[in-house]
N, C-alpha and C positions, 0 to 999 in steps of 0.2 A: 343101200336102197331100201332094205326092209325096215330100217329104223325110221326113215322119212315117211314111208307109208303108214307105219304104226303111229307115229306122232300125228300125222294128218288125220287118221281115223279117230284118235283120241280127242283131238281138237274139234272135230266135227260132232262127235258124241256130246262133248261138253256144251258146244254152241246149240245143239238141238234140244237139250234138256233144260237149258236155262242156267246151268252151272257157271258158264262163262260170264253171263250177265251179273250174277251175284259176285263173282270174283272181281270183275272190273269195277264194281261200285263199292265193294268192301275194302279192298286193299288201299286205295287212296285215303279213305276215311281213317284207316288205322295209322297212317303215317302223318296225319295232319299235326298232331301234337307230340310226335316222337322226339323232336328236339328238346321240348320243354321237359318231357318225362325223363330223358336220359342226361340232362345237364349235370346232375350230381355225379354220375358215373364218369363223365369226362373231366371232372375236377372243377367245374364252374359252380358258382353259388346257386343255391336252389331259388327258383322263382318265387315271388311272394304268393302266399295263399290267396285265392280269390274269395271275395265276400260271399257268404251263403245266399242263395236265392230265397226271397221271401214271398 
């Protein structure tokens, strides 16, 4: 029961200070291109390099 109360208090603190908002928006952006970045580790051929922006 103490763990539940502690976890709830920590989540309330994060939600109150804006930390949860940053976490919710940052984590999905991190995983957007994870498949392309880790393709060589899984044994798949590397994706072609993108043309540089001009």
